[in-house]
C-alpha positions as CSV (number, residue, x, y, z in Angstrom):
1,T,8.2,-19.0,7.6
2,N,6.2,-21.2,9.8
3,G,3.3,-21.3,7.4
4,T,0.6,-20.6,9.9
5,Q,-2.5,-22.7,9.0
6,G,-5.3,-20.6,7.6
7,L,-3.2,-17.5,7.1
8,S,-2.6,-16.6,3.5
9,L,-0.3,-13.9,2.0
10,T,-0.7,-12.5,-1.5
11,A,2.0,-10.3,-2.9
12,V,0.9,-7.5,-5.1
13,H,3.8,-6.8,-7.4
14,R,4.3,-3.5,-9.3
15,E,6.0,-2.3,-12.5
16,V,6.9,1.3,-12.4
17,E,8.8,3.7,-14.6
18,E,12.3,4.6,-13.4
19,G,12.2,7.6,-11.1
20,T,8.5,7.3,-10.2
21,S,7.1,6.5,-6.8
22,A,5.2,3.3,-6.3
23,T,3.2,1.4,-3.7
24,I,3.5,-2.4,-3.3
25,S,1.3,-4.4,-1.0
26,C,1.0,-7.6,0.9
27,Q,-2.6,-8.8,1.3
28,I,-3.1,-10.9,4.4
29,S,-6.2,-13.1,4.8
30,G,-7.4,-15.9,7.1
31,I,-6.2,-14.1,10.3
32,T,-8.1,-13.8,13.6
33,A,-6.4,-10.6,14.9
34,A,-4.5,-7.6,13.6
35,A,-1.1,-8.5,12.2
36,S,2.2,-6.7,12.7
37,V,4.0,-6.2,9.4
38,V,7.7,-5.6,8.8
39,W,9.2,-4.8,5.4
40,T,12.8,-5.7,4.5
41,E,15.0,-5.5,1.4
42,S,17.6,-8.3,1.2
43,T,20.5,-6.5,-0.5
44,N,20.4,-3.5,1.8
45,S,20.6,-1.2,-1.2
46,V,17.6,0.7,0.0
47,D,17.3,2.5,3.3
48,I,14.0,0.9,4.4
49,D,13.6,3.6,7.1
50,N,13.1,6.2,4.3
51,L,10.1,4.3,2.9
52,V,6.6,4.6,4.0
53,S,5.1,1.5,5.6
54,N,1.5,1.1,6.5
55,E,0.3,-2.1,8.3
56,G,-3.3,-1.5,7.1
57,N,-6.5,-2.0,9.1
58,Y,-7.7,-5.4,10.3
59,L,-11.3,-6.1,9.1
60,D,-13.2,-9.3,8.5
61,N,-10.1,-11.5,8.9
62,E,-8.2,-9.5,6.3
63,Q,-5.5,-6.8,6.3
64,N,-3.7,-5.0,3.5
65,A,-0.2,-3.9,4.3
66,T,1.5,-1.4,1.9
67,L,5.0,0.0,1.3
68,T,5.4,3.2,-0.6
69,V,8.7,3.5,-2.4
70,G,9.8,7.0,-3.2
71,S,11.1,8.0,-6.7
72,S,14.7,8.1,-5.5
73,Y,14.6,4.3,-4.8
74,T,13.1,3.2,-8.2
75,S,16.1,3.0,-10.4
76,V,16.5,-0.8,-10.4
77,D,14.3,-3.9,-9.8
78,T,14.1,-4.6,-6.1
79,V,12.6,-7.5,-4.1
80,Y,11.0,-6.6,-0.8
81,T,9.9,-9.1,1.9
82,C,6.7,-8.6,3.9
83,T,6.9,-10.5,7.2
84,V,3.8,-10.9,9.2
85,T,3.6,-11.6,13.0
86,G,0.8,-11.8,15.4
87,A,-2.5,-12.1,13.5
88,G,-3.7,-14.8,16.0
89,S,-0.8,-17.1,15.2
90,D,2.3,-18.2,17.0
91,G,4.8,-17.8,14.2
92,D,6.0,-15.6,11.4
93,D,4.9,-15.8,7.8
94,A,6.6,-14.0,4.9
95,T,6.3,-13.4,1.2
96,T,8.4,-11.5,-1.4
97,V,7.0,-8.6,-3.4
98,N,8.7,-7.5,-6.6
99,L,9.1,-3.9,-7.6
100,N,10.1,-4.0,-11.3
101,V,11.5,-0.9,-12.9
102,Y,11.4,0.0,-16.6
103,N,12.7,3.0,-18.5
104,V,11.2,4.8,-21.5
105,A,13.5,6.6,-23.9
106,L,12.1,8.7,-26.7
107,A,14.1,8.9,-29.9
108,D,14.8,12.4,-31.2
109,K,12.4,13.2,-34.1
110,S,11.4,16.3,-35.9
111,V,7.8,16.3,-36.8
112,S,5.8,18.1,-39.4
113,T,2.1,18.6,-39.8
114,V,2.3,18.2,-43.6
115,N,3.0,14.4,-43.6
116,A,2.2,11.5,-41.4
117,Q,5.0,11.0,-38.8
118,T,6.1,8.0,-36.8
119,I,7.5,8.6,-33.3
120,T,9.6,5.8,-31.7
121,C,10.2,5.0,-28.1
122,A,12.3,2.2,-26.5
123,M,11.2,0.6,-23.3
124,T,14.0,-1.2,-21.3
125,G,14.1,-3.2,-18.1
126,L,11.0,-5.3,-18.7
């Protein structure tokens, strides 16, 4: 990145249960014009064209770009890059945004209303 003076990028990371859609975002501040935003994924394991990108609206020197990742792409932790151009600057700035995936597995258990019962679940991928 060129580290444009005044421009600040804040990554909004997410944790999501496996197989659930999620929205990550890149908050852009300190800009003097609307920014263009491009999302990429470095391992090419995700077809970025099948995700929903929204550059957000420019208002009061800020903009919030989002990327909605569908449930078919939330099986493993993935790092996305938000690259910002324009915004009244002459270079590109980028930040990485993490989408962390976890899994919840319920243990088989028969329950009765006669006695107190304990139900156990295991969370993995955290």
